[in-house]
C-alpha positions in Angstrom: 12.4 116.0 -80.4 12.1 113.0 -82.6 9.9 110.0 -81.7 11.3 106.6 -82.5 9.3 103.5 -82.9 10.9 100.5 -81.2 12.0 97.7 -83.5 10.0 94.6 -82.6 10.2 91.3 -84.5 8.2 88.7 -82.7 6.1 85.8 -84.0 3.9 83.3 -82.1 2.2 80.8 -84.3 0.7 77.3 -83.8 0.1 74.6 -86.3 0.8 71.1 -87.4 4.0 69.9 -89.0 3.5 69.4 -92.7 6.3 66.7 -92.9 9.0 65.3 -90.7 11.7 68.0 -89.8 14.7 68.1 -92.2 17.6 68.0 -89.8 21.4 68.1 -90.2 24.5 68.9 -88.3 26.7 71.6 -89.9 30.5 71.3 -90.3 31.0 73.3 -87.1 28.8 70.9 -85.1 25.7 73.1 -84.9 22.4 71.3 -85.2 19.9 72.7 -87.7 16.2 71.7 -88.2 14.0 73.0 -91.0 10.3 72.3 -91.0 7.0 73.7 -92.2 3.8 74.1 -90.3 0.2 74.5 -91.5 -1.9 77.0 -89.6 -5.6 76.7 -90.2 -7.9 79.7 -89.7 -11.7 79.6 -89.8 -13.9 82.6 -90.7 -17.3 83.4 -91.9 -17.7 84.6 -95.5 -20.2 87.2 -96.6 -23.0 84.7 -96.9 -22.4 83.5 -93.3 -20.9 80.2 -94.3 -17.8 78.9 -92.4 -14.6 78.8 -94.5 -11.2 77.6 -93.7 -7.9 78.8 -95.1 -4.4 77.3 -94.4 -1.2 79.3 -94.1 2.0 77.4 -94.5 5.0 78.8 -92.5 8.6 77.8 -92.8 10.4 77.3 -89.4 14.1 77.1 -88.7 15.4 75.8 -85.3 19.0 75.8 -84.1 21.2 74.0 -81.6 19.5 72.2 -78.7 16.0 73.1 -80.0 16.9 71.6 -83.3 18.2 68.4 -81.7 15.0 68.0 -79.6 12.7 68.8 -82.6 14.4 66.2 -84.7 14.0 63.6 -82.0 10.4 64.3 -80.9 8.5 66.0 -83.7 7.0 64.2 -86.7 4.6 64.9 -89.5 1.3 66.0 -88.0 2.7 67.0 -84.6 0.9 70.1 -83.3 3.4 72.8 -82.1 3.5 76.3 -80.8 6.5 78.3 -82.2 7.8 81.5 -80.8 10.5 83.4 -82.7 11.2 86.2 -85.1 10.8 86.7 -88.9 13.9 86.3 -91.0 14.1 87.2 -94.7 16.7 85.6 -96.9 17.5 86.2 -100.6 20.0 84.6 -102.9 20.7 83.6 -106.5 20.2 79.9 -107.4 22.5 77.9 -109.6 20.8 79.2 -112.7 21.2 82.8 -111.7 17.6 83.4 -110.7 16.9 85.5 -107.7 15.2 83.6 -104.9 13.9 84.6 -101.5 12.4 83.0 -98.4 10.5 84.4 -95.4 10.8 82.1 -92.4 10.5 82.1 -88.6 13.7 81.7 -86.7 12.4 79.6 -83.7 13.5 80.7 -80.2 11.0 78.3 -78.5 9.0 75.3 -79.7 6.3 73.8 -77.5 4.4 70.5 -78.2 0.7 70.7 -78.1 0.0 67.0 -78.1 -2.1 65.5 -75.3 -0.4 63.6 -72.5 0.3 60.0 -73.2 0.8 60.5 -76.9 4.5 59.3 -77.0 5.7 62.7 -78.2 6.7 64.7 -75.1 10.3 65.2 -74.1 11.1 63.8 -70.6 13.9 65.5 -68.6 15.2 62.5 -66.7 17.4 64.8 -64.5 14.3 66.3 -62.9 11.8 63.5 -63.4 9.4 66.0 -65.0 7.9 65.8 -68.4 8.4 68.8 -70.6 7.3 69.6 -74.0 8.8 73.1 -74.3 12.0 73.2 -76.3 14.2 76.3 -76.2 17.9 77.1 -76.1 19.4 79.2 -73.3 22.0 80.3 -75.9 21.2 82.7 -78.7 19.4 80.7 -81.4 20.2 82.8 -84.5 21.9 81.4 -87.6 25.7 81.7 -87.8 26.6 84.8 -89.9 28.4 82.7 -92.4 25.3 80.5 -93.0 24.2 80.9 -96.6 21.5 78.9 -98.5 23.0 75.7 -99.7 20.5 74.8 -102.5 18.0 76.1 -104.9 15.0 74.8 -103.0 13.5 77.4 -100.7 12.7 74.8 -98.1 
């Protein structure tokens, strides 16, 4: 009997947006938002001194999540992102091989304090919500290929 390891691809990361989200609407009407977050980690080095290192993570959001992110997220916004890792590779215009590792966001939640003009309000229920996710499948369309030489 052969044991099989389940295939799990899940990422949960928090950080602050490095810049305003880059948003666009594709020809088929699908909303796309690309952004980068900075995740800061503190640790003690061998001498016992506190150090900090920053990890920059590229995030891609689709459909309704992308619409809401483009409307409510700005440079510096603290967010919690839940999704899966996605690896893309391509050749740029000069024939150089390029690659990018990014998180395909399934859910994005604001981490701002209440009253900081950044939460999304659902007027149909009268409740504030800062949790953006699609009920539809959020993955990229199969025909989506990188459209430029810049990884992000």
